VOVEXMI-374285 format. One record per atom (N, C-alpha, C): residue number from 1; x, y, z. Coordinates in nm, 2 decimals. Each point is the difference from the previous one (the first is absolute). Layout:
<nodes>
NODE/resi/xx/yy/zz
NODE/NUM/X/Y/Z $
...
</nodes>
This chain:
<nodes>
NODE/resi/xx/yy/zz
NODE/1/0.10/-0.13/-0.01 $
NODE/1/-0.10/0.14/0.02 $
NODE/1/0.08/0.12/-0.01 $
NODE/2/-0.01/0.08/-0.10 $
NODE/2/0.07/0.12/0.02 $
NODE/2/-0.07/0.11/0.04 $
NODE/3/0.09/0.08/0.04 $
NODE/3/-0.07/0.12/0.06 $
NODE/3/0.07/0.15/-0.07 $
NODE/4/-0.08/0.10/0.01 $
NODE/4/0.07/0.14/-0.06 $
NODE/4/0.09/0.07/0.10 $
NODE/5/0.11/0.03/-0.06 $
NODE/5/0.09/0.10/0.09 $
NODE/5/0.02/0.12/-0.10 $
NODE/6/0.01/0.10/0.08 $
NODE/6/0.02/0.16/-0.09 $
NODE/6/0.13/0.02/0.01 $
NODE/7/0.09/0.06/-0.12 $
NODE/7/0.15/-0.01/0.00 $
NODE/7/-0.02/0.19/-0.04 $
NODE/8/0.06/0.04/0.07 $
NODE/8/0.05/0.14/-0.03 $
NODE/8/0.14/0.05/0.00 $
NODE/9/0.03/0.05/-0.12 $
NODE/9/0.14/0.03/-0.01 $
NODE/9/0.01/0.19/0.07 $
NODE/10/0.08/0.00/0.06 $
NODE/10/-0.05/0.15/0.08 $
NODE/10/0.18/0.05/-0.03 $
NODE/11/-0.01/0.15/-0.03 $
NODE/11/0.14/0.05/0.06 $
NODE/11/0.05/-0.01/0.10 $
NODE/12/0.13/-0.02/0.05 $
NODE/12/0.05/-0.02/0.13 $
NODE/12/0.04/0.15/0.05 $
NODE/13/-0.10/0.05/0.04 $
NODE/13/-0.02/0.15/0.06 $
NODE/13/-0.08/0.03/0.13 $
NODE/14/0.04/0.08/0.08 $
NODE/14/-0.03/0.04/0.11 $
NODE/14/-0.18/-0.01/0.00 $
NODE/15/-0.08/-0.08/0.07 $
NODE/15/-0.15/0.04/0.01 $
NODE/15/-0.08/-0.06/-0.14 $
NODE/16/0.08/-0.07/-0.08 $
NODE/16/-0.08/-0.06/-0.10 $
NODE/16/-0.04/-0.12/0.05 $
NODE/17/0.02/-0.09/0.08 $
NODE/17/-0.08/-0.09/0.08 $
NODE/17/-0.10/0.02/0.06 $
NODE/18/-0.03/0.10/0.06 $
NODE/18/-0.11/0.07/0.07 $
NODE/18/-0.09/0.04/-0.08 $
NODE/19/0.03/0.04/-0.13 $
NODE/19/-0.11/0.07/-0.10 $
NODE/19/-0.07/-0.12/-0.04 $
NODE/20/0.05/-0.11/-0.01 $
NODE/20/-0.07/-0.14/-0.06 $
NODE/20/-0.09/-0.03/0.09 $
NODE/21/0.03/-0.03/0.15 $
NODE/21/-0.07/-0.03/0.12 $
NODE/21/-0.10/0.10/-0.02 $
NODE/22/0.00/0.10/0.00 $
NODE/22/-0.09/0.11/0.02 $
NODE/22/-0.12/-0.03/-0.10 $
NODE/23/0.07/0.00/-0.14 $
NODE/23/-0.10/-0.05/-0.12 $
NODE/23/-0.08/-0.16/0.03 $
NODE/24/0.06/-0.09/0.05 $
NODE/24/-0.10/-0.10/0.07 $
NODE/24/-0.06/0.01/0.10 $
NODE/25/0.02/0.07/0.11 $
NODE/25/-0.09/0.06/0.09 $
NODE/25/-0.09/0.05/-0.03 $
NODE/26/-0.01/0.12/-0.08 $
NODE/26/-0.14/0.06/-0.05 $
NODE/26/-0.06/-0.08/-0.10 $
NODE/27/0.05/-0.11/-0.07 $
NODE/27/-0.11/-0.11/-0.04 $
NODE/27/-0.02/-0.11/0.07 $
NODE/28/0.00/0.01/0.12 $
NODE/28/-0.04/-0.10/0.10 $
NODE/28/0.06/-0.15/-0.05 $
NODE/29/0.14/0.01/-0.05 $
NODE/29/0.07/-0.12/-0.03 $
NODE/29/0.10/-0.07/0.13 $
NODE/30/-0.06/-0.08/0.04 $
NODE/30/0.08/-0.05/0.13 $
NODE/30/0.13/-0.07/-0.03 $
NODE/31/0.12/0.04/0.04 $
NODE/31/0.08/-0.11/-0.03 $
NODE/31/0.02/-0.10/0.10 $
NODE/32/0.01/-0.11/-0.06 $
NODE/32/0.04/-0.16/0.08 $
NODE/32/0.13/0.00/0.04 $
NODE/33/0.11/0.01/-0.13 $
NODE/33/0.12/-0.01/0.02 $
NODE/33/0.08/0.11/-0.11 $
NODE/34/0.13/-0.01/0.02 $
NODE/34/0.08/0.08/-0.12 $
NODE/34/0.15/-0.01/0.07 $
NODE/35/0.05/0.03/-0.16 $
NODE/35/0.14/-0.06/0.01 $
NODE/35/0.06/0.14/-0.09 $
NODE/36/0.11/0.06/0.02 $
NODE/36/0.05/0.11/-0.04 $
NODE/36/0.15/-0.02/-0.01 $
NODE/37/0.03/0.01/-0.15 $
NODE/37/0.14/-0.04/-0.01 $
NODE/37/0.06/0.15/-0.10 $
NODE/38/0.10/0.03/0.04 $
NODE/38/0.03/0.10/-0.06 $
NODE/38/0.18/-0.02/-0.06 $
NODE/39/0.04/0.12/-0.08 $
NODE/39/0.10/0.02/-0.08 $
NODE/39/0.03/0.16/0.06 $
NODE/40/0.13/0.06/-0.07 $
NODE/40/-0.02/0.14/0.02 $
NODE/40/-0.05/0.08/-0.05 $
NODE/41/-0.09/-0.04/-0.13 $
NODE/41/-0.10/0.07/-0.04 $
NODE/41/-0.14/-0.01/0.00 $
NODE/42/-0.03/-0.14/0.01 $
NODE/42/-0.13/-0.03/-0.01 $
NODE/42/-0.03/-0.11/0.12 $
NODE/43/-0.11/-0.02/0.00 $
NODE/43/-0.07/-0.11/0.12 $
NODE/43/-0.10/-0.08/-0.08 $
NODE/44/-0.02/-0.10/0.04 $
NODE/44/-0.09/-0.07/-0.04 $
NODE/44/-0.09/-0.09/0.14 $
NODE/45/-0.12/0.06/-0.01 $
NODE/45/-0.10/-0.03/0.10 $
NODE/45/-0.10/-0.09/-0.04 $
NODE/46/-0.01/-0.12/0.07 $
NODE/46/-0.09/-0.12/-0.04 $
NODE/46/-0.09/0.02/0.13 $
NODE/47/-0.13/-0.02/-0.01 $
NODE/47/-0.11/0.00/0.11 $
NODE/47/-0.09/-0.10/-0.06 $
NODE/48/-0.06/-0.07/0.14 $
NODE/48/-0.11/-0.10/-0.01 $
NODE/48/-0.10/0.08/0.08 $
NODE/49/-0.13/0.03/-0.11 $
NODE/49/-0.07/0.11/0.13 $
NODE/49/-0.15/-0.11/-0.05 $
NODE/50/-0.09/0.11/0.07 $
NODE/50/-0.14/-0.11/-0.01 $
NODE/50/-0.09/0.06/-0.11 $
NODE/51/0.02/0.07/-0.10 $
NODE/51/-0.03/0.08/-0.09 $
NODE/51/0.11/-0.01/-0.10 $
NODE/52/0.07/-0.07/-0.08 $
NODE/52/0.11/0.02/-0.12 $
NODE/52/-0.04/0.05/-0.08 $
NODE/53/-0.09/0.01/-0.06 $
NODE/53/-0.06/0.07/-0.15 $
NODE/53/-0.02/0.14/0.01 $
NODE/54/-0.09/0.05/0.15 $
NODE/54/-0.02/0.12/0.04 $
NODE/54/0.15/0.08/0.01 $
NODE/55/0.09/-0.05/0.09 $
NODE/55/0.14/0.01/0.02 $
NODE/55/0.05/0.07/-0.11 $
NODE/56/0.03/-0.10/-0.09 $
NODE/56/0.05/0.03/-0.15 $
NODE/56/-0.05/0.13/-0.05 $
NODE/57/-0.14/0.01/-0.01 $
NODE/57/-0.04/0.08/-0.07 $
NODE/57/0.02/0.17/0.04 $
NODE/58/-0.01/-0.01/0.14 $
NODE/58/-0.01/0.11/0.09 $
NODE/58/0.17/0.06/-0.03 $
NODE/59/0.08/-0.11/0.03 $
NODE/59/0.14/0.06/-0.04 $
NODE/59/0.03/0.03/-0.11 $
NODE/60/-0.05/-0.06/-0.11 $
NODE/60/0.02/0.04/-0.16 $
NODE/60/-0.06/0.15/-0.03 $
NODE/61/-0.12/0.01/0.05 $
NODE/61/-0.08/0.14/0.00 $
NODE/61/0.08/0.10/0.07 $
NODE/62/0.09/-0.02/0.12 $
NODE/62/0.07/0.07/0.04 $
NODE/62/0.15/0.03/-0.04 $
NODE/63/0.02/-0.08/-0.10 $
NODE/63/0.13/0.06/-0.07 $
NODE/63/0.11/-0.11/0.00 $
NODE/64/-0.03/-0.12/0.06 $
NODE/64/0.10/-0.11/0.06 $
NODE/64/0.02/-0.11/-0.13 $
NODE/65/0.09/-0.07/-0.01 $
NODE/65/0.01/-0.08/-0.05 $
NODE/65/-0.04/-0.13/0.08 $
NODE/66/-0.10/-0.03/-0.06 $
NODE/66/-0.04/-0.15/0.10 $
NODE/66/-0.05/-0.08/-0.09 $
NODE/67/0.00/-0.14/0.04 $
NODE/67/-0.06/-0.08/-0.06 $
NODE/67/-0.02/-0.15/0.08 $
NODE/68/-0.09/-0.09/-0.06 $
NODE/68/-0.03/-0.11/0.06 $
NODE/68/0.09/-0.11/-0.02 $
NODE/69/0.00/-0.10/0.09 $
NODE/69/0.09/-0.11/-0.04 $
NODE/69/-0.06/-0.09/0.07 $
NODE/70/0.02/-0.14/-0.06 $
NODE/70/-0.08/-0.14/0.09 $
NODE/70/0.13/-0.06/0.07 $
NODE/71/-0.03/0.00/0.14 $
NODE/71/0.11/-0.08/0.09 $
NODE/71/-0.11/-0.09/0.11 $
NODE/72/0.08/-0.08/0.02 $
NODE/72/-0.06/-0.07/0.10 $
NODE/72/0.02/0.00/0.15 $
NODE/73/-0.13/0.00/0.07 $
NODE/73/0.07/0.00/0.16 $
NODE/73/-0.02/-0.14/0.04 $
NODE/74/0.09/-0.04/0.06 $
NODE/74/0.06/-0.14/0.02 $
NODE/74/-0.01/-0.02/0.16 $
NODE/75/-0.10/-0.10/0.06 $
NODE/75/-0.01/-0.03/0.15 $
NODE/75/0.10/-0.07/0.01 $
NODE/76/0.08/0.01/0.10 $
NODE/76/0.04/-0.10/0.06 $
NODE/76/0.04/0.00/0.18 $
NODE/77/0.02/-0.12/0.04 $
NODE/77/-0.01/-0.01/0.14 $
NODE/77/0.17/0.06/0.05 $
NODE/78/-0.01/0.01/0.12 $
NODE/78/0.13/0.06/0.06 $
NODE/78/0.04/-0.11/0.06 $
NODE/79/0.07/-0.06/-0.06 $
NODE/79/0.12/-0.12/0.02 $
NODE/79/0.11/0.02/-0.10 $
NODE/80/0.07/-0.06/0.07 $
NODE/80/0.18/0.01/-0.09 $
NODE/80/-0.01/-0.06/-0.10 $
NODE/81/0.05/0.05/-0.11 $
NODE/81/-0.03/-0.05/-0.14 $
NODE/81/-0.11/0.02/-0.09 $
NODE/82/-0.10/0.02/0.08 $
NODE/82/-0.13/0.04/-0.08 $
NODE/82/0.01/0.07/-0.15 $
NODE/83/0.09/0.10/0.02 $
NODE/83/0.02/0.10/-0.12 $
NODE/83/0.09/-0.12/-0.11 $
NODE/84/0.08/-0.02/0.06 $
NODE/84/0.11/-0.11/-0.10 $
NODE/84/-0.09/-0.09/-0.08 $
NODE/85/-0.09/-0.10/0.10 $
NODE/85/-0.07/-0.08/-0.10 $
NODE/85/-0.10/0.04/-0.08 $
NODE/86/-0.07/0.12/-0.01 $
NODE/86/-0.07/0.03/-0.11 $
NODE/86/0.12/0.06/-0.10 $
NODE/87/0.08/0.08/0.04 $
NODE/87/0.11/0.03/-0.13 $
NODE/87/0.06/-0.11/-0.08 $
NODE/88/0.02/-0.10/0.09 $
NODE/88/0.06/-0.13/-0.06 $
NODE/88/-0.12/-0.05/-0.13 $
NODE/89/-0.12/0.00/0.08 $
NODE/89/-0.09/-0.05/-0.10 $
NODE/89/-0.02/0.07/-0.14 $
NODE/90/0.00/0.16/0.02 $
NODE/90/0.00/0.03/-0.13 $
NODE/90/0.12/0.03/-0.08 $
NODE/91/0.09/-0.01/0.06 $
NODE/91/0.17/-0.04/-0.09 $
NODE/91/0.02/-0.10/-0.05 $
NODE/92/-0.07/-0.14/0.06 $
NODE/92/-0.01/-0.14/-0.07 $
NODE/92/-0.07/0.02/-0.12 $
NODE/93/-0.09/0.10/-0.03 $
NODE/93/-0.11/0.02/-0.10 $
NODE/93/0.06/0.07/-0.09 $
NODE/94/0.13/0.06/0.01 $
NODE/94/0.09/0.10/-0.08 $
NODE/94/-0.07/0.13/-0.02 $
NODE/95/-0.07/0.06/0.13 $
NODE/95/-0.05/0.11/0.02 $
NODE/95/0.09/0.10/0.07 $
NODE/96/0.01/0.13/-0.02 $
NODE/96/0.07/0.07/0.08 $
NODE/96/-0.07/0.09/0.05 $
NODE/97/0.08/0.05/0.13 $
NODE/97/-0.05/0.13/0.10 $
NODE/97/0.01/0.11/-0.05 $
NODE/98/-0.04/0.10/-0.04 $
NODE/98/0.05/0.12/-0.05 $
NODE/98/0.03/0.11/0.10 $
NODE/99/-0.09/-0.01/0.10 $
NODE/99/0.01/0.07/0.14 $
NODE/99/-0.13/-0.05/0.06 $
NODE/100/0.05/0.02/0.16 $
NODE/100/-0.12/-0.02/0.10 $
NODE/100/0.00/0.05/0.13 $
NODE/101/-0.09/0.05/0.08 $
NODE/101/0.02/0.07/0.11 $
NODE/101/-0.09/-0.05/0.11 $
NODE/102/0.01/0.03/0.13 $
NODE/102/-0.10/-0.05/0.10 $
NODE/102/-0.12/0.06/0.00 $
NODE/103/-0.11/-0.08/0.04 $
NODE/103/-0.11/0.10/0.05 $
NODE/103/-0.06/-0.07/0.11 $
NODE/104/0.00/0.08/0.08 $
NODE/104/-0.11/0.02/0.15 $
NODE/104/-0.12/-0.04/-0.01 $
NODE/105/-0.07/-0.12/0.04 $
NODE/105/-0.17/0.00/-0.01 $
NODE/105/-0.03/-0.04/0.16 $
NODE/106/-0.13/0.01/0.07 $
NODE/106/-0.05/-0.07/0.10 $
NODE/106/-0.01/-0.15/0.00 $
NODE/107/0.10/-0.07/-0.03 $
NODE/107/0.01/-0.12/0.03 $
NODE/107/0.10/-0.07/0.09 $
NODE/108/-0.01/-0.12/-0.02 $
NODE/108/0.10/-0.10/0.05 $
NODE/108/0.12/-0.03/-0.09 $
NODE/109/-0.02/0.03/-0.08 $
NODE/109/0.07/-0.04/-0.15 $
NODE/109/0.05/0.14/-0.04 $
NODE/110/0.13/-0.03/-0.08 $
NODE/110/0.08/0.10/-0.08 $
NODE/110/-0.08/0.06/-0.14 $
NODE/111/0.05/0.10/-0.04 $
NODE/111/-0.03/0.00/-0.13 $
NODE/111/0.11/0.07/-0.07 $
NODE/112/0.02/-0.02/-0.11 $
NODE/112/0.12/0.07/-0.14 $
NODE/112/-0.08/0.02/-0.10 $
NODE/113/0.02/0.14/-0.04 $
NODE/113/-0.05/0.00/-0.18 $
NODE/113/0.12/-0.03/-0.10 $
NODE/114/-0.05/-0.09/-0.06 $
NODE/114/0.11/-0.02/-0.13 $
NODE/114/-0.04/0.01/-0.11 $
NODE/115/0.10/0.05/-0.07 $
NODE/115/-0.01/-0.01/-0.16 $
NODE/115/0.09/-0.11/-0.07 $
NODE/116/-0.06/-0.04/-0.06 $
NODE/116/0.07/-0.10/-0.09 $
NODE/116/0.04/0.02/-0.13 $
NODE/117/0.09/-0.10/-0.07 $
NODE/117/0.02/0.02/-0.15 $
NODE/117/-0.10/-0.04/-0.10 $
NODE/118/-0.09/-0.07/0.07 $
NODE/118/-0.12/-0.09/-0.06 $
NODE/118/-0.11/-0.02/0.09 $
NODE/119/-0.11/0.12/-0.02 $
NODE/119/-0.09/-0.02/0.09 $
NODE/119/-0.12/-0.12/-0.01 $
NODE/120/-0.04/-0.03/-0.11 $
NODE/120/-0.07/-0.13/-0.01 $
NODE/120/0.05/-0.10/0.02 $
NODE/121/0.13/-0.03/-0.02 $
NODE/121/0.05/-0.13/0.03 $
NODE/121/0.02/0.00/0.14 $
NODE/122/0.07/0.10/0.08 $
NODE/122/-0.03/0.01/0.15 $
NODE/122/-0.14/-0.01/0.05 $
NODE/123/-0.06/0.01/-0.05 $
NODE/123/-0.16/0.02/0.06 $
NODE/123/-0.05/-0.18/-0.01 $
NODE/124/0.06/-0.06/-0.07 $
NODE/124/-0.05/-0.14/-0.06 $
NODE/124/0.09/-0.05/0.11 $
NODE/125/0.14/0.01/0.01 $
NODE/125/0.09/-0.04/0.11 $
NODE/125/-0.04/0.00/0.14 $
NODE/126/-0.04/0.14/0.04 $
NODE/126/-0.02/-0.01/0.17 $
NODE/126/-0.14/-0.10/0.00 $
NODE/127/-0.09/0.02/-0.10 $
NODE/127/-0.14/-0.07/0.00 $
NODE/127/0.03/-0.14/0.02 $
NODE/128/0.10/-0.06/-0.07 $
NODE/128/0.03/-0.17/0.00 $
NODE/128/0.07/-0.01/0.16 $
NODE/129/0.11/0.06/0.01 $
NODE/129/0.05/-0.02/0.14 $
NODE/129/-0.05/0.05/0.10 $
NODE/130/-0.15/0.06/-0.01 $
NODE/130/-0.07/0.02/0.12 $
NODE/130/0.05/0.14/0.10 $
NODE/131/0.07/0.10/-0.11 $
NODE/131/0.06/0.11/0.08 $
NODE/131/-0.12/0.12/-0.02 $
NODE/132/-0.07/0.02/0.12 $
NODE/132/-0.05/0.12/0.00 $
NODE/132/-0.01/0.12/-0.06 $
NODE/133/-0.04/0.07/-0.08 $
NODE/133/-0.02/0.12/-0.04 $
NODE/133/-0.11/0.10/0.06 $
NODE/134/-0.01/0.12/0.02 $
NODE/134/-0.12/0.06/0.00 $
NODE/134/0.01/0.14/-0.11 $
NODE/135/-0.13/0.03/0.01 $
NODE/135/-0.04/0.11/-0.05 $
NODE/135/0.00/0.14/0.12 $
NODE/136/0.02/0.13/-0.03 $
NODE/136/0.01/0.09/0.11 $
NODE/136/-0.15/0.02/0.03 $
NODE/137/-0.10/-0.02/0.01 $
NODE/137/-0.13/-0.04/0.00 $
NODE/137/0.02/-0.08/0.12 $
NODE/138/0.06/-0.08/0.01 $
NODE/138/0.03/-0.13/0.10 $
NODE/138/0.05/0.04/0.13 $
NODE/139/0.08/0.11/0.00 $
NODE/139/0.09/0.04/0.08 $
NODE/139/-0.09/0.08/0.15 $
</nodes>
């Protein structure tokens, strides 16, 4: 099961992140999780929200470069080796992880956001191996 992630390219300058958060707040888009990576000149903000389409549209209307990306929210137990087991399963199927970041939810399990090189195949592999994936609506 895929979920939509908002990806936003932003200039690496004072106040720009706050500007993005203001747009989302004004649009009543709740951020569930986010990751920010930067270089000297720009940043890439990745957001899991309760209203990804509305968030992307509001950001674009405000002049930001925003797009939606399909990703997985993978649920895994808080046990040693749980993440490695999942990564081994998809690696054995020749699927690469392009990036991942943690996600906090109100459950006893942990969750991670994962973008893979082959979403359709990864979806089948996760289902085949009983690896639980979630939608933002289930968080």
